[in-house]
C-alpha positions as CSV (number, residue, x, y, z in Angstrom):
1,M,64.1,0.8,22.5
2,R,60.4,0.3,21.8
3,E,60.3,-2.9,23.9
4,L,62.0,-1.2,26.8
5,V,59.4,1.6,26.7
6,V,56.6,-1.0,26.6
7,K,58.1,-2.8,29.6
8,L,58.5,0.4,31.6
9,A,54.9,1.5,30.7
10,T,53.6,-1.9,31.7
11,H,55.5,-1.7,35.0
12,L,54.1,1.8,35.7
13,G,50.5,0.8,34.7
14,L,50.5,3.2,31.8
15,Y,50.5,0.6,28.9
16,N,46.8,0.6,28.2
17,F,46.6,4.4,28.3
18,L,49.6,4.8,25.9
19,M,48.2,2.2,23.6
20,K,44.9,4.1,23.4
21,I,46.8,7.3,22.3
22,D,48.9,5.3,19.8
23,N,45.8,3.5,18.4
24,R,43.9,6.8,18.0
25,R,46.8,8.2,15.9
26,E,47.1,5.0,13.8
27,T,43.3,4.9,13.3
28,K,43.3,8.4,12.0
29,R,46.1,7.6,9.5
30,Q,44.4,4.5,8.4
31,N,41.0,6.3,8.0
32,K,42.7,8.8,5.7
33,A,44.3,6.1,3.6
34,F,41.1,4.1,3.3
35,L,39.1,7.0,1.9
36,K,41.7,7.5,-0.8
37,Y,42.7,3.9,-1.6
38,G,40.2,1.5,-0.1
39,L,38.4,0.7,-3.4
40,E,41.7,0.5,-5.2
41,A,43.1,-1.9,-2.6
42,L,40.1,-4.2,-3.0
43,R,40.4,-4.1,-6.8
44,E,44.0,-5.2,-6.7
45,A,43.4,-7.9,-4.1
46,V,40.6,-9.4,-6.3
47,A,42.9,-9.3,-9.3
48,A,45.7,-11.0,-7.5
49,T,43.5,-13.7,-6.2
50,D,41.8,-14.2,-9.6
51,E,45.3,-14.8,-11.1
52,C,45.7,-17.8,-8.7
53,G,42.3,-19.3,-9.3
54,G,41.0,-18.4,-5.8
55,K,37.7,-16.7,-4.9
56,L,38.4,-13.8,-2.6
57,F,35.0,-12.8,-1.1
58,L,33.8,-10.0,1.1
59,A,33.3,-11.1,4.8
60,F,32.3,-9.7,8.1
61,G,32.0,-5.8,8.1
62,S,32.8,-5.5,4.4
63,L,30.1,-8.0,3.4
64,L,27.6,-6.2,5.7
65,G,28.5,-2.9,4.1
66,A,28.0,-4.3,0.6
67,Y,24.6,-5.8,1.5
68,R,23.2,-3.1,3.7
69,E,25.0,0.1,2.6
70,K,25.7,-0.8,-1.0
71,G,29.2,0.3,-0.2
72,F,31.6,0.6,2.7
73,I,30.3,1.1,6.3
74,P,31.0,4.7,7.1
75,F,32.9,4.0,10.4
76,D,34.7,0.8,9.2
77,Y,38.1,1.7,7.8
78,D,39.7,-1.7,6.8
79,L,38.8,-4.5,4.4
80,D,37.5,-7.8,5.7
81,T,37.8,-10.6,3.1
82,G,37.6,-14.3,3.2
83,L,39.1,-17.2,1.3
84,L,38.6,-21.0,1.6
85,A,41.6,-22.3,3.4
86,E,42.4,-24.8,0.7
87,E,42.9,-21.9,-1.7
88,R,45.7,-20.2,0.3
89,T,49.0,-20.9,-1.6
90,D,52.5,-19.4,-1.8
91,A,51.6,-18.4,-5.3
92,L,48.8,-16.2,-3.9
93,V,51.1,-14.4,-1.4
94,D,53.5,-13.7,-4.3
95,A,50.7,-12.4,-6.5
96,M,49.5,-10.1,-3.7
97,R,53.1,-8.7,-3.5
98,R,53.2,-8.1,-7.2
99,H,49.9,-6.1,-7.0
100,G,51.4,-3.8,-4.4
101,F,50.6,-5.4,-1.1
102,T,52.9,-5.9,1.8
103,L,52.2,-9.0,4.1
104,L,52.4,-7.5,7.6
105,R,51.6,-10.4,9.8
106,Q,49.9,-13.8,10.2
107,Y,47.8,-15.3,12.9
108,Y,48.2,-19.0,13.3
109,I,47.5,-22.1,15.5
110,K,50.9,-23.1,16.9
111,A,50.0,-26.8,17.4
112,T,49.1,-27.4,13.8
113,G,50.7,-24.4,12.0
114,R,47.4,-23.6,10.3
115,I,47.3,-20.0,9.2
116,C,44.0,-18.4,10.2
117,E,44.4,-14.9,8.9
118,D,46.9,-12.8,6.8
119,K,47.0,-9.1,7.3
120,Y,48.2,-7.0,4.3
121,D,48.9,-3.3,3.8
122,Y,48.2,-1.5,0.5
123,K,49.2,2.2,0.5
124,G,48.2,2.4,4.2
125,V,45.0,0.4,3.8
126,H,44.8,-2.7,5.8
127,I,43.1,-5.8,4.4
128,D,42.4,-8.9,6.4
129,V,42.2,-12.2,4.6
130,H,40.4,-14.7,6.9
131,Y,40.6,-18.4,6.0
132,F,37.4,-20.4,6.2
133,Y,37.3,-24.2,6.5
134,P,34.4,-26.7,6.5
135,D,33.4,-28.5,9.6
136,G,31.8,-31.5,7.8
137,Q,28.4,-30.6,9.0
138,G,27.3,-28.1,6.5
139,N,29.1,-25.0,8.0
140,L,32.2,-23.0,7.4
141,L,34.4,-22.0,10.4
142,C,36.6,-19.1,10.8
143,D,39.0,-18.5,13.8
144,L,39.3,-14.9,15.0
145,C,42.1,-13.7,17.3
146,L,41.2,-11.6,20.4
147,P,43.6,-9.4,22.4
148,H,45.3,-11.1,25.3
149,E,43.5,-11.0,28.6
150,S,46.2,-9.0,30.3
151,K,49.6,-9.0,28.5
152,P,51.1,-6.8,25.8
153,W,51.1,-8.6,22.5
154,R,54.8,-9.4,22.4
155,E,54.7,-10.9,25.8
156,A,51.6,-12.9,25.0
157,N,53.1,-14.1,21.7
158,A,56.1,-15.4,23.6
159,T,54.1,-17.2,26.2
160,D,50.6,-18.4,26.2
161,G,49.3,-16.8,22.9
162,F,45.9,-15.1,22.4
163,P,42.4,-16.3,23.0
164,T,40.4,-17.4,19.9
165,I,36.8,-17.4,19.0
166,I,35.2,-19.3,16.1
167,R,32.6,-17.8,13.8
168,V,30.3,-20.3,12.1
169,V,28.4,-19.6,8.9
170,P,26.5,-21.8,6.5
171,E,28.4,-23.4,3.7
172,S,27.9,-21.4,0.5
173,T,28.9,-21.1,-3.1
174,F,30.3,-17.7,-4.2
175,S,29.4,-15.5,-7.1
176,K,30.8,-12.2,-8.3
177,R,28.5,-9.2,-7.9
178,D,28.8,-5.5,-8.5
179,F,30.3,-3.5,-5.6
180,L,30.9,0.1,-6.4
181,G,31.7,-0.7,-9.9
182,L,33.9,-3.8,-9.1
183,E,33.0,-7.4,-9.7
184,V,33.7,-9.0,-6.3
185,Y,32.9,-12.4,-5.0
186,M,30.2,-12.6,-2.2
187,P,28.6,-15.7,-0.6
188,D,25.4,-16.7,-2.4
189,H,23.9,-17.1,1.1
190,A,24.9,-13.6,2.2
191,E,21.7,-12.8,4.1
192,E,22.0,-16.1,6.0
193,W,25.6,-15.3,6.8
194,L,24.8,-11.8,8.0
195,R,21.9,-13.0,10.1
196,T,24.2,-15.6,11.7
197,L,27.0,-13.1,12.3
198,Y,25.1,-10.1,13.4
199,G,21.6,-11.1,14.4
200,E,18.1,-10.6,13.1
201,H,18.5,-6.8,13.1
202,F,21.6,-6.6,11.0
203,M,20.0,-4.2,8.6
204,T,19.9,-1.6,11.3
205,P,23.3,0.2,11.7
206,D,24.8,-0.1,15.2
207,P,27.7,2.4,15.7
208,K,28.3,0.9,19.1
209,W,29.1,-2.5,17.8
210,T,32.2,-4.1,19.3
211,M,34.2,-7.3,19.1
212,G,32.3,-8.4,22.2
213,D,29.2,-8.8,20.0
214,H,31.2,-11.3,18.0
215,K,31.9,-13.2,21.2
216,K,28.3,-13.6,22.0
217,R,27.7,-15.3,18.7
218,S,30.8,-17.5,18.7
219,L,32.0,-20.9,19.7
220,T,34.9,-20.8,22.1
221,R,38.1,-22.7,21.2
222,G,40.7,-24.2,23.4
223,E,43.6,-23.6,21.0
224,R,45.4,-20.4,21.4
225,M,46.5,-18.3,18.5
226,Y,49.9,-16.7,17.8
227,R,51.1,-13.8,15.7
228,R,54.0,-13.9,13.2
229,Q,55.4,-10.6,12.0
230,I,56.5,-10.6,8.4
231,D,57.4,-7.1,7.3
């Protein structure tokens, strides 16, 4: 039924309008859940990863919040984390489930099957686990998925996939540091990461920041990304 509504809305030119309404409602729900369970979700994710010997570290907006705000960014209501790609195992996925997480979807490169991101839900809180891999030149790379240029996601997923950008950060070791009373891994070169990701003025909050700003600081990639629904 939902797919029929999407097709009809697309045909009538109403898809983007209806998606904005739906996204606003979903965002409001997620914001409420994050305020209540955000820190708990991070604690359980760290515990699950520790069990498997991995180092789940704060990344992107969550790392920026930890460094600049000493907490979560006020208008950012999901968790951005990272893991070295070699540390992603089936055991980790099982551990996340035991700690109360539901694996919602994965983003992957079809040609190689490489998983770029896992998105989990914990009591309404969304946590993205991005997988970083070395380029052999002293950097870590991370593929990020963008919305399709014109198609609804199901149609895009069934045809040519989604555009991808690559974020590049310096290779780093990771150490646990205090974050709102939790011991959480962060890159030891956090300031270099944030300057690379967000520019020289990353310490100045920018409420108008959009994914377009990531594009300006990214490499483009020819490989398209696809989405796999799990639960």
